[in-house]
All heavy atoms as an XYZ file, in Angstrom:
1055
protein
N      93.491     89.747    105.625
C      94.162     89.205    106.599
C      95.109     90.295    107.368
O      95.887     91.032    106.685
C      95.209     88.156    106.222
C      95.984     87.523    107.208
S      96.829     85.978    106.522
C      98.528     86.774    106.414
N      94.994     90.317    108.672
C      95.633     91.424    109.352
C      97.076     91.155    109.599
O      97.446     89.971    109.955
C      95.067     91.616    110.862
C      95.676     92.704    111.623
C      94.532     93.187    112.583
N      93.474     93.956    111.892
C      93.611     95.195    111.532
N      94.653     95.896    111.446
N      92.487     95.783    111.026
N      98.074     92.004    109.323
C      99.438     91.839    109.488
C     100.114     92.668    110.576
O      99.894     93.864    110.531
C     100.240     92.105    108.153
O      99.481     91.281    107.057
C     101.635     91.872    108.170
N     100.858     92.091    111.407
C     101.385     92.851    112.543
C     102.672     93.547    112.030
O     103.447     92.929    111.388
C     101.790     91.950    113.838
O     100.607     91.359    114.179
C     102.403     92.650    114.909
N     102.798     94.900    112.268
C     103.982     95.634    111.942
C     104.781     96.145    113.078
O     105.898     96.404    112.895
C     103.567     96.871    110.914
C     102.388     97.680    111.531
C     103.210     96.221    109.584
C     102.093     98.771    110.725
N     104.131     96.163    114.333
C     104.925     96.563    115.418
C     104.336     95.798    116.540
O     103.168     95.668    116.806
C     104.681     98.074    115.823
C     105.272     99.015    114.722
C     105.498     98.362    117.087
C     104.745    100.441    114.910
N     105.281     95.186    117.355
C     104.993     94.419    118.565
C     106.029     94.527    119.535
O     107.213     94.093    119.275
C     104.771     92.910    118.235
C     104.252     92.192    119.445
C     104.302     90.696    119.263
N     103.493     90.320    117.940
C     102.409     89.683    118.025
N     101.945     89.264    119.044
N     101.761     89.423    116.923
N     105.735     95.294    120.629
C     106.638     95.449    121.801
C     105.900     95.587    123.043
O     104.761     95.554    123.035
C     107.765     96.444    121.552
C     107.161     97.851    121.659
O     106.232     98.126    122.275
N     107.857     98.819    121.055
N     106.609     95.687    124.116
C     105.862     95.839    125.370
C     104.989     96.932    125.571
O     104.051     96.791    126.384
C     106.935     95.793    126.458
C     107.821     97.075    126.653
C     108.930     97.069    125.675
O     109.265     96.155    124.985
O     109.558     98.200    125.533
N     105.117     98.117    124.824
C     104.265     99.209    125.221
C     103.274     99.589    123.916
O     102.278    100.273    124.281
C     105.134    100.446    125.260
O     105.923    100.572    124.097
N     103.347     98.800    122.854
C     102.394     98.897    121.844
C     102.447     97.869    120.779
O     103.346     97.162    120.746
C     102.489    100.362    121.123
C     103.461    100.280    120.091
S     103.321    101.512    118.769
C     101.840    102.305    118.936
N     101.303     97.862    120.087
C     101.159     96.875    118.916
C     100.502     97.612    117.858
O      99.698     98.427    118.049
C     100.413     95.680    119.329
C     100.421     94.668    118.357
S      99.799     93.030    119.065
C      98.867     92.375    117.610
N     100.874     97.483    116.619
C     100.166     98.047    115.403
C     100.199     96.893    114.414
O     101.080     96.036    114.197
C     100.925     99.283    114.971
N      99.008     96.979    113.561
C      98.844     95.930    112.591
C      98.111     96.728    111.454
O      97.615     97.782    111.571
C      98.077     94.756    113.060
O      96.853     95.145    113.538
N      98.087     96.061    110.247
C      97.325     96.506    109.134
C      96.579     95.502    108.371
O      96.815     94.340    108.400
C      98.181     97.413    108.255
C      99.087     96.611    107.223
C      98.491     96.305    106.050
C     100.328     96.132    107.677
C      99.371     95.623    105.143
C     101.047     95.389    106.748
C     100.590     95.141    105.501
O     101.204     94.396    104.605
N      95.618     96.073    107.704
C      94.727     95.201    106.911
C      94.386     95.944    105.692
O      94.315     97.299    105.685
C      93.476     94.791    107.601
C      92.878     93.500    106.997
O      93.399     92.992    105.976
O      91.907     93.033    107.549
N      94.019     95.403    104.502
C      93.605     96.004    103.380
C      92.081     95.876    103.203
O      91.653     94.760    103.264
C      94.357     95.326    102.089
C      95.885     95.464    102.162
C      96.420     94.807    101.022
C      96.449     96.995    102.294
N      91.452     97.172    103.143
C      90.038     97.041    102.977
C      89.628     97.999    101.935
O      89.876     99.304    102.120
C      89.292     97.320    104.358
C      87.820     97.467    104.295
C      89.803     96.356    105.407
N      88.987     97.641    100.887
C      88.323     98.514     99.841
C      89.401     99.540     99.242
O      89.105    100.697     99.111
C      87.103     99.209    100.355
C      86.201     99.890     99.373
O      86.271     99.376     98.112
N      85.505    100.856     99.753
N      90.531     99.205     99.158
C      91.674    100.073     98.565
C      92.350    100.853     99.698
O      93.360    101.620     99.347
N      91.972    100.589    100.970
C      92.658    101.442    102.004
C      93.585    100.443    102.791
O      93.313     99.289    102.915
C      91.570    101.866    103.108
C      90.714    102.915    102.567
C      89.525    102.777    101.912
C      90.950    104.394    102.415
N      88.978    104.042    101.498
C      89.861    104.987    101.836
C      92.057    105.115    102.771
C      89.712    106.228    101.653
C      91.995    106.510    102.527
C      90.868    107.190    101.973
N      94.759    101.004    103.271
C      95.480    100.354    104.282
C      95.104    100.804    105.651
O      95.371    101.880    105.965
C      96.950    100.627    103.963
O      97.316    100.106    102.618
C      97.914     99.879    104.992
N      94.426     99.907    106.472
C      93.894    100.330    107.672
C      94.944     99.990    108.684
O      95.141     98.722    108.998
C      92.538     99.609    108.045
C      91.953     99.990    109.292
C      91.533     99.953    106.892
N      95.551    100.896    109.416
C      96.649    100.742    110.395
C      95.905    101.014    111.619
O      95.411    102.060    112.008
C      97.764    101.706    110.124
C      98.747    101.559    111.369
C      98.480    101.569    108.874
N      95.868     99.753    112.516
C      95.321     99.860    113.904
C      96.484     99.919    114.897
O      97.355     99.108    114.948
C      94.424     98.701    114.125
C      93.760     98.607    115.352
C      92.892     97.344    115.395
O      91.715     97.325    114.848
O      93.334     96.430    116.119
N      96.418    101.032    115.627
C      97.193    101.132    116.776
C      96.718    100.733    117.987
O      95.658    101.240    118.441
C      97.817    102.651    116.872
C      98.851    102.750    117.916
C      98.303    103.007    115.526
N      97.429    100.018    118.907
C      96.999     99.515    120.188
C      97.991     99.836    121.240
O      99.063     99.273    121.319
C      96.745     97.930    120.182
C      96.179     97.422    121.455
O      95.995     98.220    122.287
O      95.711     96.298    121.432
N      97.866    100.980    121.892
C      98.820    101.478    122.920
C      98.803    102.956    122.766
O      98.261    103.531    122.023
N      99.607    103.481    123.706
C      99.857    104.902    123.893
C     100.449    105.370    122.596
O     101.432    104.676    122.129
C     100.535    105.292    125.065
C      99.806    105.154    126.349
O      98.564    104.993    126.253
O     100.467    105.015    127.414
N     100.073    106.522    122.037
C     100.871    107.249    120.990
C     101.589    108.439    121.570
O     100.996    109.419    121.769
C      99.802    107.634    119.933
C     100.398    108.002    118.578
C     101.343    106.912    117.936
C      99.161    108.280    117.550
N     102.844    108.240    121.898
C     103.519    109.143    122.770
C     105.075    109.344    122.191
O     105.394    108.700    121.179
C     103.497    108.835    124.237
C     104.098    107.453    124.542
O     104.800    106.811    123.792
O     103.643    107.046    125.609
N     105.784    109.931    123.035
C     107.305    110.197    122.524
C     107.937    108.890    122.311
O     108.784    108.779    121.502
C     108.011    111.061    123.563
N     107.710    107.902    123.183
C     108.383    106.650    123.017
C     107.894    105.759    121.779
O     108.741    105.205    121.149
C     108.070    105.837    124.314
C     108.699    104.482    124.205
N     110.016    104.180    124.240
C     108.172    103.145    124.139
C     110.314    102.952    124.181
N     109.210    102.242    124.175
N     106.620    105.792    121.486
C     106.116    104.894    120.429
C     105.921    105.567    119.143
O     105.914    105.017    118.146
C     104.687    104.361    120.877
O     103.824    105.445    121.100
C     104.799    103.450    122.124
N     105.856    106.978    119.024
C     105.564    107.673    117.791
C     106.612    107.337    116.759
O     106.200    107.181    115.657
C     105.428    109.144    118.077
O     104.356    109.402    118.848
N     107.837    107.300    117.057
C     108.844    106.959    115.983
C     108.634    105.651    115.328
O     108.777    105.417    114.220
C     110.175    107.063    116.736
C     109.991    107.882    117.839
C     108.456    107.610    118.313
N     108.060    104.696    116.087
C     107.859    103.358    115.559
C     106.711    103.419    114.565
O     106.769    102.909    113.559
C     107.384    102.315    116.653
C     108.695    102.031    117.610
S     108.117    100.816    118.812
C     107.610    101.901    120.182
N     105.685    104.220    114.866
C     104.579    104.292    113.935
C     105.082    104.962    112.677
O     104.708    104.627    111.518
C     103.457    105.099    114.585
C     102.784    104.334    115.709
C     102.297    105.510    113.544
C     101.967    103.012    115.321
N     105.702    106.127    112.839
C     106.271    106.778    111.660
C     107.027    105.771    110.764
O     106.864    105.912    109.547
C     107.160    107.944    112.153
C     107.851    108.768    110.912
C     108.718    109.950    111.476
N     109.272    110.635    110.483
C     110.390    110.133    109.799
N     110.838    109.131    110.221
N     110.892    110.824    108.778
N     107.932    105.098    111.329
C     108.824    104.161    110.444
C     107.936    103.107    109.821
O     108.094    102.762    108.712
C     109.960    103.481    111.355
C     110.966    104.486    111.770
C     111.598    105.333    110.593
O     111.948    104.678    109.466
O     111.700    106.594    110.668
N     106.955    102.619    110.517
C     106.036    101.474    109.950
C     105.314    102.067    108.852
O     105.140    101.433    107.706
C     105.059    101.062    111.044
N     104.751    103.258    108.896
C     103.914    103.880    107.822
C     104.910    104.099    106.581
O     104.526    104.024    105.407
C     103.322    105.086    108.226
C     102.544    105.847    107.020
C     102.167    104.905    109.247
N     106.118    104.669    106.898
C     107.110    104.880    105.793
C     107.334    103.559    105.112
O     107.456    103.610    103.882
C     108.312    105.613    106.247
C     107.927    107.042    106.717
C     109.469    105.563    105.403
C     109.179    107.704    107.385
N     107.577    102.489    105.767
C     107.842    101.191    105.177
C     106.684    100.814    104.309
O     106.906    100.210    103.247
C     108.198    100.116    106.377
C     108.748     99.052    105.880
C     109.252     98.094    107.044
O     110.060     98.513    107.829
O     108.860     96.879    107.071
N     105.501    101.038    104.784
C     104.250    100.691    104.009
C     104.166    101.553    102.853
O     103.943    100.997    101.651
C     102.992    100.775    104.857
C     102.845     99.769    106.001
C     101.680    100.194    106.854
C     102.526     98.391    105.364
N     104.579    102.801    102.811
C     104.542    103.644    101.669
C     105.582    103.199    100.672
O     105.370    103.074     99.474
C     105.024    105.031    102.012
C     103.835    105.985    102.599
C     104.369    107.163    103.252
C     102.858    106.361    101.444
N     106.770    102.868    101.223
C     107.853    102.265    100.289
C     107.462    101.010     99.655
O     107.879    100.534     98.552
C     109.139    102.114    100.952
C     109.713    103.597    101.322
C     110.990    103.432    102.268
O     111.355    102.330    102.881
O     111.558    104.512    102.556
N     106.462    100.207    100.203
C     105.965     98.998     99.700
C     104.820     99.134     98.812
O     104.249     98.186     98.292
N     104.501    100.374     98.541
C     103.360    100.754     97.523
C     102.143    101.060     98.062
O     101.180    101.404     97.291
N     101.885    101.051     99.423
C     100.588    101.485     99.930
C     100.440    102.916     99.870
O     101.492    103.771     99.959
C     100.576    101.004    101.390
C     100.600     99.633    101.682
N      99.542     98.844    101.768
C     101.774     98.717    101.651
C      99.941     97.666    101.872
N     101.297     97.549    101.827
N      99.286    103.562     99.467
C      99.124    105.072     99.333
C      98.023    105.571    100.151
O      98.130    106.789    100.544
C      98.942    105.294     97.922
C     100.006    104.992     96.912
C     101.166    105.939     97.162
N     102.342    105.692     96.368
C     103.443    104.877     96.899
N     103.405    104.402     98.069
N     104.433    104.710     96.064
N      97.028    104.835    100.425
C      95.760    105.388    100.970
C      95.626    104.660    102.415
O      95.469    103.564    102.378
C      94.574    105.251    100.110
C      94.791    105.787     98.798
N      94.676    107.198     98.618
C      95.076    105.258     97.608
C      94.906    107.402     97.319
N      95.201    106.262     96.594
N      95.647    105.625    103.368
C      95.643    105.021    104.790
C      94.433    105.448    105.668
O      93.964    106.531    105.458
C      96.915    105.445    105.522
C      98.209    104.924    104.981
C      98.791    105.489    103.814
C      98.744    103.835    105.509
C     100.057    104.910    103.200
C      99.896    103.225    105.070
C     100.550    103.904    104.033
N      94.135    104.546    106.518
C      93.191    104.865    107.697
C      93.973    104.540    108.909
O      94.513    103.441    109.130
C      91.883    104.090    107.470
C      91.019    104.487    106.294
C      91.073    104.285    108.864
C      89.908    103.675    105.988
N      94.147    105.516    109.775
C      94.791    105.312    110.953
C      93.674    105.095    112.035
O      92.803    106.125    112.345
C      95.660    106.560    111.333
C      96.500    106.490    112.567
C      97.467    105.314    112.519
C      97.369    107.781    112.879
N      93.548    103.785    112.572
C      92.530    103.530    113.517
C      93.104    103.743    114.973
O      94.018    102.955    115.167
C      92.092    102.116    113.268
C      90.877    101.753    114.173
O      90.802    102.124    115.361
O      90.053    100.983    113.684
N      92.503    104.665    115.671
C      93.048    104.927    117.004
C      92.202    104.466    118.039
O      92.212    104.938    119.302
C      93.229    106.589    117.147
C      94.163    107.215    116.145
C      94.217    108.693    116.253
C      95.554    106.542    116.104
N      91.402    103.517    117.755
C      90.349    103.003    118.689
C      90.934    102.317    119.941
O      90.219    102.420    120.979
N      92.177    101.912    119.883
C      92.792    101.224    121.054
C      93.811    102.065    121.513
O      94.818    101.598    122.179
C      93.293     99.888    120.653
C      92.096     98.926    120.360
C      91.854     98.524    118.950
C      91.285     98.313    121.375
C      90.873     97.722    118.696
C      90.250     97.570    121.013
C      90.120     97.183    119.721
N      93.854    103.325    121.316
C      94.835    104.417    121.827
C      94.293    105.087    123.000
O      93.471    105.941    122.901
C      95.324    105.385    120.661
C      96.216    106.392    121.263
C      95.831    104.618    119.577
N      94.628    104.721    124.216
C      94.156    105.330    125.417
C      94.765    106.832    125.729
O      94.087    107.537    126.465
C      94.468    104.372    126.574
C      95.701    103.709    126.089
C      95.557    103.682    124.631
N      95.968    107.017    125.138
C      96.557    108.323    125.457
C      97.480    108.695    124.155
O      98.093    107.843    123.626
C      97.596    108.058    126.569
C      98.518    109.327    126.903
C      97.878    110.431    127.598
C      99.834    109.254    126.448
C      98.730    111.536    127.756
C     100.632    110.416    126.596
C     100.213    111.440    127.371
N      97.260    110.043    123.846
C      98.218    110.459    122.816
C      98.683    111.826    123.350
O      97.879    112.675    123.805
C      97.488    110.699    121.598
C      98.212    111.229    120.493
S      97.363    111.146    118.857
C      96.211    112.628    118.873
N      99.912    112.131    123.168
C     100.497    113.556    123.585
C     100.815    114.292    122.265
O     100.586    113.840    121.160
C     101.789    113.262    124.537
C     102.925    112.588    123.901
O     102.952    112.298    122.739
O     103.776    112.180    124.581
N     101.545    115.313    122.392
C     101.830    116.180    121.296
C     102.926    115.453    120.311
O     102.801    115.725    119.122
C     102.575    117.527    121.715
O     103.768    117.159    122.484
N     103.728    114.515    120.845
C     104.480    113.733    119.860
C     103.783    112.761    118.998
O     104.011    112.554    117.772
C     105.557    113.009    120.723
C     106.631    113.835    121.299
S     107.728    114.519    120.197
C     108.485    113.196    119.449
N     102.581    112.333    119.617
C     101.660    111.450    118.822
C     101.003    112.247    117.657
O     100.920    111.803    116.610
N     100.582    113.456    118.042
C      99.958    114.358    117.004
C     100.997    114.763    115.979
O     100.806    114.770    114.826
C      99.394    115.546    117.797
C      98.578    116.495    116.718
C      97.356    115.780    116.110
C      98.168    117.777    117.613
N     102.259    114.989    116.517
C     103.302    115.252    115.490
C     103.594    114.178    114.504
O     103.945    114.531    113.349
N     103.594    113.052    115.043
C     103.827    111.840    114.021
C     102.718    111.701    113.009
O     102.957    111.393    112.028
C     104.136    110.555    114.783
C     102.819    109.840    115.232
C     104.998    109.602    113.968
N     101.557    112.039    113.470
C     100.371    112.100    112.479
C     100.668    113.147    111.363
O     100.445    112.873    110.173
C      99.080    112.234    113.201
C      98.799    110.897    114.063
C      97.903    112.454    112.184
C      97.392    111.116    114.923
N     101.066    114.307    111.836
C     101.486    115.265    110.816
C     102.467    114.897    109.932
O     102.478    115.077    108.680
C     101.711    116.624    111.544
C     102.257    117.677    110.580
C     100.470    117.207    112.207
N     103.527    114.284    110.586
C     104.691    113.847    109.792
C     104.294    112.847    108.746
O     104.818    112.886    107.551
C     105.782    113.348    110.622
N     103.674    111.752    109.135
C     103.205    110.760    108.120
C     102.232    111.365    107.159
O     102.186    110.915    105.930
C     102.587    109.531    108.803
C     103.684    108.861    109.722
C     101.360    109.685    109.535
N     101.497    112.288    107.529
C     100.528    113.018    106.579
C     101.336    113.550    105.403
O     101.138    113.374    104.209
C      99.783    114.024    107.231
O      98.863    113.349    108.233
C      98.860    114.706    106.288
N     102.465    114.228    105.742
C     103.237    114.878    104.790
C     103.844    113.842    103.857
O     103.956    113.998    102.579
C     104.348    115.726    105.393
C     103.815    116.955    106.120
C     104.937    117.701    106.817
C     104.497    118.946    107.543
N     105.509    119.652    108.263
N     104.238    112.784    104.378
C     104.836    111.573    103.597
C     103.946    111.084    102.635
O     104.169    110.851    101.501
C     105.461    110.627    104.484
C     106.829    111.103    105.212
C     107.896    111.433    104.294
N     108.636    110.359    103.825
C     109.661    109.861    104.301
N     110.202    110.358    105.477
N     110.314    108.791    103.827
N     102.704    110.855    103.195
C     101.604    110.300    102.354
C     101.250    111.129    101.184
O     101.063    110.728    100.118
C     100.297    110.005    103.206
C     100.659    108.751    104.293
C      99.093    109.626    102.386
C      99.698    108.577    105.270
N     101.165    112.415    101.471
C     100.928    113.427    100.457
C     102.058    113.530     99.345
O     101.694    113.609     98.115
C     100.613    114.810    101.102
C      99.351    114.850    101.884
C      98.164    114.607    101.134
N      97.783    115.660    100.295
C      96.747    115.705     99.421
N      96.048    114.612     99.243
N      96.500    116.771     98.673
N     103.158    113.348     99.853
C     104.373    113.374     98.801
C     104.124    112.159     97.860
O     104.646    112.189     96.710
C     105.640    113.181     99.530
C     106.067    114.427    100.379
C     107.235    114.214    101.168
O     107.908    113.144    101.349
O     107.570    115.202    101.866
N     103.454    111.131     98.335
C     103.331    109.927     97.449
C     101.904    109.852     96.783
O     101.454    108.859     96.458
C     103.554    108.632     98.271
C     104.883    108.290     98.587
N     105.579    108.944     99.795
C     105.919    107.579     98.022
C     106.848    108.570     99.787
N     106.973    107.674     98.801
N     101.234    111.081     96.826
C      99.935    111.337     96.370
C      98.911    110.273     96.941
O      98.005    109.899     96.166
C      99.881    111.181     94.766
C     100.931    112.188     94.131
C     100.892    112.120     92.671
O     100.007    111.386     91.956
O     101.706    112.811     91.985
N      99.051    110.175     98.179
C      98.096    109.380     98.990
C      97.050    110.174     99.735
O      97.062    111.336     99.567
N      96.337    109.372    100.548
C      95.229    110.063    101.397
C      95.444    109.405    102.665
O      95.827    108.270    102.943
C      94.022    110.045    100.734
O      93.643    108.707    100.368
N      94.815    110.155    103.744
C      94.762    109.631    105.097
C      93.373    110.025    105.710
O      92.959    111.107    105.570
C      95.820    110.188    105.797
C      95.921    109.949    107.452
C      96.188    108.417    107.643
C      96.788    110.742    108.173
N      92.805    109.011    106.342
C      91.583    109.218    107.228
C      92.030    108.756    108.620
O      92.692    107.836    108.708
C      90.435    108.524    106.685
C      89.905    108.924    105.303
C      88.762    108.134    104.903
N      88.176    108.705    103.588
C      87.357    108.135    102.846
N      86.727    106.945    103.077
N      86.910    108.839    101.669
N      91.283    109.387    109.487
C      91.546    108.893    110.943
C      90.147    108.321    111.451
O      89.069    108.782    111.079
C      91.789    110.205    111.865
C      92.919    110.998    111.323
C      92.010    109.782    113.343
C      94.202    110.376    111.411
N      90.179    107.191    112.148
C      89.069    106.462    112.597
C      89.069    106.150    114.062
O      90.215    105.923    114.679
C      88.969    105.239    111.671
N      87.932    105.900    114.616
C      87.717    105.436    115.935
C      88.423    106.209    117.032
O      89.051    105.629    117.853
C      88.188    103.819    116.064
O      87.690    103.173    115.011
N      88.222    107.553    116.888
C      88.869    108.471    117.826
C      88.091    108.577    119.143
O      86.784    108.922    119.109
C      89.198    109.773    117.283
C      89.938    110.709    118.147
C      89.889    109.564    115.895
N      88.608    108.468    120.131
C      87.811    108.547    121.504
C      87.664    110.126    121.808
O      88.394    110.940    121.108
C      88.708    107.987    122.779
O      89.901    108.773    122.779
N      86.782    110.516    122.735
C      86.613    111.905    123.000
C      87.882    112.619    123.487
O      88.077    113.756    123.188
N      88.698    111.888    124.143
C      89.906    112.387    124.730
C      90.826    112.833    123.649
O      91.556    113.752    123.615
C      90.610    111.444    125.792
C      91.843    111.931    126.379
C      92.301    110.921    127.391
N      91.305    110.768    128.353
C      91.561    110.028    129.514
N      92.689    109.501    129.748
N      90.606    110.054    130.479
N      90.986    111.821    122.728
C      91.916    111.993    121.466
C      91.427    113.116    120.653
O      92.133    113.941    120.185
C      92.257    110.794    120.829
C      92.728    109.615    121.757
C      93.154    110.919    119.657
C      94.052    109.843    122.362
N      90.070    113.120    120.395
C      89.451    114.128    119.526
C      89.723    115.571    120.156
O      89.893    116.482    119.420
C      88.034    113.816    119.447
C      87.259    114.652    118.360
C      87.916    114.453    116.971
C      85.765    114.283    118.416
N      89.637    115.656    121.364
C      90.025    116.944    122.096
C      91.460    117.434    121.750
O      91.604    118.556    121.540
C      89.787    116.835    123.570
C      90.022    118.040    124.269
C      89.189    118.152    125.589
N      89.571    119.267    126.510
C      89.294    120.567    126.259
N      88.597    120.775    125.200
N      89.724    121.314    127.100
N      92.353    116.668    121.629
C      93.713    116.967    121.318
C      93.828    117.543    119.799
O      94.333    118.548    119.578
C      94.716    115.725    121.390
C      94.900    115.260    122.813
C      96.044    116.103    120.813
C      95.668    114.081    123.129
N      92.952    116.941    118.909
C      92.838    117.386    117.641
C      92.139    118.742    117.592
O      92.465    119.782    116.903
C      92.006    116.416    116.648
C      92.842    115.307    116.124
C      92.829    114.088    116.824
C      93.484    115.473    114.895
C      93.627    113.066    116.247
C      94.228    114.414    114.435
C      94.284    113.140    115.012
N      91.215    118.884    118.439
C      90.493    120.226    118.567
C      91.328    121.322    119.063
O      91.519    122.328    118.479
C      89.281    120.058    119.489
C      88.026    119.484    118.834
O      87.949    119.346    117.630
O      87.247    118.784    119.685
N      91.973    120.920    120.249
C      92.931    122.017    120.854
C      94.171    122.489    120.049
O      94.537    123.632    120.025
C      93.489    121.484    122.201
C      92.470    121.262    123.290
C      93.022    120.586    124.491
C      91.808    122.612    123.721
N      94.553    121.521    119.187
C      95.759    121.849    118.206
C      95.247    122.529    116.991
O      96.125    122.887    116.191
C      96.514    120.602    117.901
O      95.619    119.757    117.137
N      93.895    122.583    116.708
C      93.401    123.131    115.488
C      93.536    122.232    114.240
O      93.303    122.663    113.172
N      93.783    120.922    114.592
C      94.012    120.043    113.545
C      92.814    119.297    113.021
O      92.766    118.501    112.023
C      95.191    119.014    113.782
C      96.489    119.625    114.004
S      97.048    120.613    112.472
C      97.268    119.219    111.427
N      91.782    119.324    113.644
C      90.497    118.602    113.466
C      89.993    118.835    112.039
O      89.629    117.947    111.354
C      89.518    118.934    114.381
C      88.244    118.051    114.306
C      87.228    118.215    115.419
N      86.103    117.263    115.224
C      85.277    117.009    116.243
N      85.339    117.785    117.331
N      84.307    116.080    116.050
N      90.082    120.061    111.638
C      89.518    120.516    110.220
C      90.458    119.895    109.235
O      90.025    120.006    108.074
C      89.416    122.023    110.187
C      88.358    122.493    111.136
C      88.848    122.802    112.468
O      90.123    122.880    112.593
O      88.151    122.889    113.547
N      91.543    119.558    109.487
C      92.533    119.071    108.427
C      92.420    117.705    108.208
O      92.933    117.245    107.221
C      94.005    119.346    109.027
O      94.243    120.712    109.202
N      91.664    116.976    108.791
C      91.434    115.465    108.564
C      90.027    115.052    108.493
O      89.131    115.632    109.082
C      92.182    114.722    109.772
C      93.655    114.768    109.841
C      94.169    115.715    110.581
C      94.390    113.993    109.073
C      95.591    115.883    110.555
C      95.759    114.160    109.079
C      96.482    115.157    109.818
O      97.793    115.235    109.822
N      89.825    113.992    107.780
C      88.551    113.389    107.633
C      88.577    112.399    108.945
O      89.422    111.416    108.962
C      88.312    112.573    106.377
C      88.146    113.385    105.134
C      87.801    112.506    103.991
O      86.998    111.801    103.940
O      88.655    112.546    102.991
N      87.720    112.574    109.875
C      87.648    111.669    111.053
C      86.285    111.019    111.016
O      85.244    111.570    110.938
C      87.812    112.565    112.317
C      89.192    113.332    112.270
C      87.604    111.718    113.665
C      89.438    114.252    113.386
N      86.446    109.677    111.224
C      85.333    108.699    111.190
C      84.992    108.124    112.476
O      86.050    107.888    113.245
C      85.416    107.771    110.046
C      85.451    108.247    108.673
C      86.548    108.936    108.086
C      84.319    108.272    107.930
C      86.505    109.500    106.772
C      84.157    108.888    106.724
C      85.420    109.434    106.179
O      85.420    110.011    104.944
N      83.787    107.628    112.753
C      83.595    107.011    113.980
C      84.134    105.599    114.021
O      84.558    105.147    115.221
C      82.023    106.846    114.170
C      81.384    108.064    114.347
N      81.458    108.942    115.498
C      80.582    108.829    113.624
C      80.884    109.979    115.565
N      80.161    110.016    114.266
N      84.373    104.941    112.967
C      84.945    103.588    112.832
C      85.787    103.385    111.570
O      85.447    104.050    110.624
C      83.825    102.546    112.963
O      82.997    102.634    111.897
N      86.445    102.364    111.544
C      87.245    101.991    110.314
C      86.176    101.422    109.312
O      86.451    101.720    108.078
C      88.209    100.847    110.536
O      89.416    101.255    111.396
N      85.094    100.711    109.770
C      84.179    100.389    108.802
C      83.474    101.429    108.063
O      83.303    101.353    106.795
C      83.029     99.493    109.475
C      83.563     98.148    110.092
C      84.352     98.353    111.432
O      84.291     99.291    112.052
O      85.045     97.455    111.697
N      83.148    102.480    108.772
C      82.598    103.823    108.218
C      83.636    104.379    107.146
O      83.322    104.829    106.128
C      82.198    104.710    109.194
C      81.609    106.080    108.739
C      81.321    107.070    109.771
O      81.394    106.802    111.015
O      81.005    108.236    109.386
N      84.896    104.369    107.601
C      86.066    105.123    106.816
C      86.347    104.354    105.568
O      86.731    105.060    104.534
C      87.272    105.277    107.652
N      86.068    103.062    105.544
C      86.309    102.293    104.385
C      85.141    102.015    103.284
O      85.345    101.432    102.475
C      86.910    100.892    104.736
O      85.979    100.178    105.556
C      88.255    101.003    105.450
N      84.045    102.508    103.708
C      82.808    102.348    102.925
C      83.119    103.013    101.402
O      82.633    102.316    100.474
C      81.529    103.005    103.467
C      81.053    102.310    104.689
C      79.702    102.708    105.000
N      79.342    101.978    106.251
C      78.972    102.642    107.304
N      78.820    103.941    107.443
N      78.525    101.880    108.314
N      83.734    104.081    101.328
C      83.927    104.548     99.981
C      85.573    104.427     99.629
O      86.291    104.507    100.515
C      83.733    106.011     99.787
O      84.479    106.712    100.773
N      85.778    103.975     98.365
C      87.078    103.664     97.995
C      87.925    104.959     97.977
O      87.399    106.176     97.914
C      87.164    103.113     96.629
N      89.215    104.887     98.061
C      90.148    106.176     98.118
C      89.966    106.981     96.734
O      89.692    106.442     95.876
C      91.580    105.578     98.223
C      91.386    104.094     98.532
C      90.049    103.734     98.139
N      90.096    108.204     97.096
C      90.091    109.237     95.910
C      91.037    110.386     96.439
O      91.481    110.367     97.608
C      88.770    109.833     95.643
O      88.366    110.538     96.666
N      91.625    111.052     95.541
C      92.410    112.192     95.785
C      91.671    113.175     96.804
O      90.530    113.241     96.657
C      92.884    112.949     94.600
C      93.782    112.136     93.758
C      94.701    112.905     92.825
N      95.330    114.081     93.584
C      96.572    114.193     93.583
N      97.389    113.493     92.967
N      97.130    115.230     94.183
N      92.312    113.843     97.680
C      91.743    114.770     98.492
C      91.281    114.152     99.774
O      90.351    114.691    100.534
N      91.947    113.141    100.270
C      91.492    112.448    101.489
C      91.938    113.408    102.788
O      91.618    112.934    103.836
N      92.603    114.380    102.598
C      92.912    115.345    103.585
C      92.237    116.656    103.264
O      92.582    117.330    102.368
C      94.533    115.609    103.573
C      95.448    114.358    103.959
C      96.828    114.507    103.649
C      95.027    113.842    105.353
N      91.250    116.847    104.053
C      90.275    117.847    103.737
C      90.815    119.272    103.574
O      90.676    119.735    102.490
C      89.340    117.981    104.990
C      88.325    119.095    104.638
C      88.645    116.718    105.228
N      91.607    119.752    104.333
C      92.208    120.991    104.226
C      93.685    121.039    104.393
O      94.236    122.030    105.082
C      91.556    122.159    105.234
C      90.056    122.207    105.021
N      89.489    122.779    103.937
C      88.932    121.888    105.895
C      88.202    122.743    103.957
N      87.832    122.187    105.324
N      94.315    120.165    104.139
C      95.754    120.002    104.271
C      96.471    121.008    103.476
O      96.178    121.038    102.328
C      96.250    118.637    104.081
C      97.628    118.438    104.448
C      98.729    118.409    103.677
C      98.156    118.325    105.814
N      99.837    118.393    104.422
C      99.521    118.233    105.821
C      97.525    118.406    107.061
C     100.326    118.144    106.909
C      98.303    118.127    108.179
C      99.743    118.134    108.099
N      97.538    121.672    103.890
C      98.160    121.582    105.305
C      97.489    122.337    106.349
O      97.698    122.108    107.470
C      99.533    121.961    105.088
C      99.504    123.082    104.002
C      98.334    122.554    103.086
N      96.658    123.334    106.052
C      95.969    124.052    107.117
C      94.610    124.357    106.651
O      94.329    124.497    105.477
C      96.703    125.530    107.123
C      98.176    125.416    107.516
N      98.672    125.044    108.722
C      99.287    125.564    106.674
C      99.855    125.102    108.643
N     100.338    125.322    107.567
N      93.689    124.498    107.651
C      92.413    124.734    107.460
C      92.305    126.159    106.768
O      93.020    126.935    107.162
C      91.571    124.662    108.781
C      92.637    124.403    109.664
C      94.003    124.157    109.122
N      91.302    126.500    105.958
C      91.105    127.688    105.462
C      90.567    128.632    106.453
O      89.823    128.223    107.317
C      90.208    127.663    104.143
O      88.912    127.195    104.556
N      91.082    129.834    106.511
C      90.571    130.781    107.494
C      89.371    131.496    106.867
O      89.415    132.149    105.845
C      91.693    131.707    107.893
O      92.305    132.284    106.743
N      88.208    131.383    107.466
C      87.030    131.968    107.048
C      86.571    133.149    107.910
O      86.671    132.911    109.132
C      85.940    131.081    106.919
O      86.250    129.820    106.347
């Protein structure tokens, strides 16, 4: 059952539990205005015992550097709780932000939440966190 965790005029976010994952679906821009809300919602879920997350960005039409920054911030918090994070449903535009920032190699990125939840969580959900290895 999907539970709404953020609802305001500029964005909505909800989560569902699938195969051991907390799938957080964001609907709206991930920017300077909305990023703090996402950060707080994920922290609240962590405090509630959730550890393994999928961040579904399928309904995110725009993400700026603050949006990427909040993903990095929640990644650190998730790792502090020995959790894992996968990113799902990323548009080409959003994927380009991950590429330009050099962060694409740091995350497991899936075409869909369904694909991301096929395997149950295990340690190491962040491929090369905190930095990709330099080869």
